[in-house]
N, C-alpha and C positions, 0 to 999 in steps of 0.2 A: 647360583645365579650367574648368568653370563656377564662377562666383563668387557669393557670397551678400552682398548689400548691403541697406541700409535704404532704403525708398522709401514714398511716400504713395499710397494707393489710395482710390478711391471704390467701396465695395463694392456699393452699390445706389442706386436713385433717391432723392435727397434724404437719404440716410443720411450721418451724419458721416464725414468722411474719417479714415483712421487710418494709422499707420506700421506697415509690415509688412516682413518679410524677403523680398527679391526675388531670384530666381535669374537671373543673367545668363549666357547661354551664350557660349562662345568665338565670335569673329566668323567667319562663313562667307564665301564668295566675295562680294566687293563690299560687305562690312559693316565696321563699326568699333565698338569699345567706347570710350566717352568718359567720362572722370572729370569729373563735373560740379562746377563751382566756384560757379556762381550761376544761379538760375532765377527769373524774374519770375512773380508771381501774376496771371494774366490772366483777364478775364471768360470767355474760352472754357473755361478749366478749370472755372469755376463752372457753365457751361452743360452740360459733361459730367456733373458731379455731379448736376445737376437732371434729367438724362435728355433734355435739349433737343437733343442732337446725334444720338444713337442709343441703343439699349438694350443695347449689347454690354458690360455690366458683367462683372467688375470692371475699372475703368480704372486704369492707372498715369498719374497726372496730371502736368502740367508740360510745357512745350514752348518757353518763351522763355528759352533757356539758352546759357551759354558754359562751356567747359571745355577739358581737354587730352586729346588722343587717346592712349589707353593701348595699344591693339593694333588691328591691321587684318587682314582676311582676304585670301584669295588674290585676286590680280588688282587690288588697290587700289594706285593710283599717284598719286592726286591729293592724298592726305594721308598722313602718316607718324606713328608714335609720337612724342610730344613736341610736336606742333603745337598751338598755341592756336587754338581754333575757336569760331565762333558756329554754333549748330544752326539749320537752316531746315527748314520742313515742305513745301517744294516742290522736291525734288531733280529737276532736269530730266533728261529721257531722252536728248535730242539726236537722236531719230529720228522723233518724231511729226510730223504735218503743220505744227504751229505752229513747232517747232524747225527744221524743214527750210526754212521760209519766213523764217527769221531773226527769229522772235518767241519766243524761248525762255521769256520771262516768262509766256507763255500756255500753256506745256507742258501737253498733255492726257493725259500718261501719267507723271506724277510717281510716284516709288516710295519705299518704305520698306524696312527690314530684313525679310528673309523669315522668319527664325527668330522664335520667340515667347519673350518673357520670361515667367516664371511665378512663382506663389507656391510655398512649400516643398512643398505637397501636389500640385503639378503643375497647378493651375488656371492656364489661360492668361490673360494680361493683355492688354487693349487699350490700347496706349500713346496718350496724347492727341496728336492730329495726327501720329501715327507716330513720336513722340519719347519721351515718358514721362521727363521730366527732374527731377521731384521725387524724386530718388534720388541716391545717392552715385555711381552709374555707370549708364549706359544703353547699349543696343545700337541703332544706327541704320545706315541705308545710308550708305556713304561720301560719296555725293553730297549728303547732308544736312549735311556739315561744310564750313564756309567759313572758310578761314584768314584771320586778321586780325592786326594788330600786337599782340604779347603785352604791350606796355607799358601797354595800356589796362586799367582795372579790370574784372574779370569781371562785376560787378554792373551796370556801364554797358554793356559790349559785348553782354551777353545780351539786352538790351531790343530790339535790332535783330531778334531772332528772331521777333518778332510785332508787338506793338502799336505801337511807335514807328516801325518800318519801314512798317507799314500806313498810319499817318497821314502821315508825310513823303512816302511814295510816292503817296498819294492826291492830294497837292498837286502834286508835281513830275512824277511819271510819268504818272498818269492825267489829272489836271486840266491838266497842262502850263501851270501858272501862269508868267506871264512878267513881266519888269520893268515896273512901272507898273500892273499889273492891280489891280482891286479883288476881294477874296476875302471870302466869309462862311463861317464854320464853325459849323454847328448841332450842339451837343453837345460840351461841353468836359471830357470825361474824358480818359484817357490818350491815346486815339487822336485825339480832336479837338484836344487841345493839341499833339500831334505834327504834325497838319495845319497848325496855326497856325505852328509853328516851321518847317515846310517851306515855307509861303507866304512867310514872312519871308526864308528862305534864298534863295528864288527871286527876291526883289526886288519883291514886291507892295507897292504904294504904300499901300493901305488894307486892313486885315485886321479884320473885324468878327466878334467872338466872340458866340455866342448860347447861352444856357443858362437854366435856371430857378433856378440857385443862384449867389448873389452871390460866395461864396467861390471857386467854380470860375471865375467870370468874372475875379476878381482874379488867379488863377493863370494864366489864359490871357493876360492882359496882360503878365505876367512872361515869357511864352514868345514874345511879339511882337505880340499883338493891339493895334491902335491904337484900337479902339472896342469897346464891349460893349453887349449888349442883353439885359435880363432878360425872357424871353418869358412870365413869369407876370404881369408888370405892363404890358407893351406888345406890340402886334402885331408880331411879328418881320419879317413881310414889309414892312409899312409903314415900320418903323424902318430896315431895310436899304435900302429905296428912298430914304428921306429922306437917308441918309448917302452916297448915290451919285448925287446930283443928280436923283433921281426915276426913275432908270433901272433899278436893280437891279445886283447884282454880276456881274462877268465870270465868276467861278467860285464856285459854292456847293457846299460839301462837307457832306454829311449824315452825321454820325458817331453817329447814334442807332439807326437801323434800324427806324423806325416809320412807318406810312402818313401820319400827320398831319404829322410833321416832314419827310417826303419831299415832301409837297404844298407845305409852306412853302418848301422849297428850290427847287422847280420855279417857283413864282411870285415868288421873291425874286431870280431871276437876270435879267440884262439880255437883251434880244432877241439871239438868236444866241449866248447864253452857254452855259455848261457846268454841268450838275449831276453831281456825283460821289457815288455811294452807297458808303460804306465801312462804315457801321453794319450789323450783321448782323441781318436780320429773322428771325422765327420762321416755321415752315412755314405756319401758318394765315393769316398776314397778307396782305392784298390792298390794292391802291391803285387808285382810279378817277380818271381825268383825262379831261376832254373832248378827244376826238381832234382837234378843230379847234384847241384850244389847243396841243396837241403839235405840230401842223403849223405853226400861225401864229407861234409863238414861235421856231421854228427852233432852231439850236444842237444840243447833244449831251446825251444822257442816258446816263451811263456808270456801270458798276459797277467798283469797284476791288478786284481779287483780290490780297491781300497787298501792296497798294501797287504792283501791277504791277511788282514788283521782280525783278531778276536778282541773286541773292545774291552771286555771284562778282564782279559789277560794283559793286553798291550798298553792301554791307557795308563793304568796305575803304575806299571813298570817304568814307562817313559817319564812320567812325572817324578818318580823316585830318582831316576838317573839325572834328571834335570836338577833336582834339589841337591844331589850329591856333587854337582858341577861336572858331570861326565858328558853331558850334552846340553848345549845352550839353546833351549827353545825360544828364549826371549830374543835371540838374534834375528828371528824371522819377523818380528814386529817392527815395521818401518815407521808407522805413524798410527796414532789413535784419532778417530773422527767421530762425528755424531750421525744420527739417522739422516739428517738432511744433506750429508756430504757424499752420499754413495755414488751419485752420477759422476762427480768429479773423481772419485776413487777409481771408477771404471776407466776414465780417461787416462789417469796415471798408470794404471795397470797396462793398458794397451801401449803406452809409451815405454814400458819397461823400467819405470822409475822406482818401483817398490817390490819388495818381496810380499809383504802383507800390510794392507790398511786394515785396521781393526776398529769396528764400531764399539764404543764403550757407552753403556747406558747407566 
């Protein structure tokens, strides 16, 4: 029987979000209903509200979440009612050419729930990243549920559903930071700070945080940065080179998603070094680089999709490391809020005051 719950929708481009009654259908084949316990407020949700993703309004926002499986549909065997799960927005298919080649983190046919959640009047909702977790309950594909240790706090676990995983994975999975490497991270918001933490976890010897905000740079140092560069007051490329013996960093992670910062990342890396783009650009952005420089500097220019993570592998591992005290995922939680506080959380995010506001239900 369909359920009525409270959820937060974005009704139209740049309109204030509002709490509405959401209709959650019973799970169909391959689907699960999850009772949400916590959901982080991510920049991607703001992008949905601004119409920067697509125009399929109204959106049911929220995607960085953890909760408990309430019910499952026919054929679901990987999770069961009562399981504590982190939701992920890349449920791998197991059958596409990437999966069959043993690279499921690149799955080209990820899937979501087939049924639609709606408003009371029947208006179909577009769930953010196929999840829609700013709600008391949500409907997802069962493959979007990753079981983790239920002893961890939901507000902490849920962050692996997007931003923290994206940053840590950009360092460990995409950048393949190794012990003794030098790493620079351009942009020290939530994703950038997670990349700093990931580089530290991987054993990087030097981690250089770059931002235009001294407060963010101080936070990055708490996450593991060994040096900081304020790019308002000094050239970040020259500063990174000066800190790496004139060579540039082995891995430079661009966590802003802008052409000018991408160029900085390109020229701040060592010869044969790696650039990782994890910041999300907008559709109109373009970058121009001399092709001879691309050739002559060698190395790799990579994009990091969701930290190139495999949720079934990476989420439980990072929860275990957190519980061992080897990475402090709780440090990313700046504040906990309610469903009615999300518009204010977007404003705080834009002001750079928080790493993560987390809705707790």
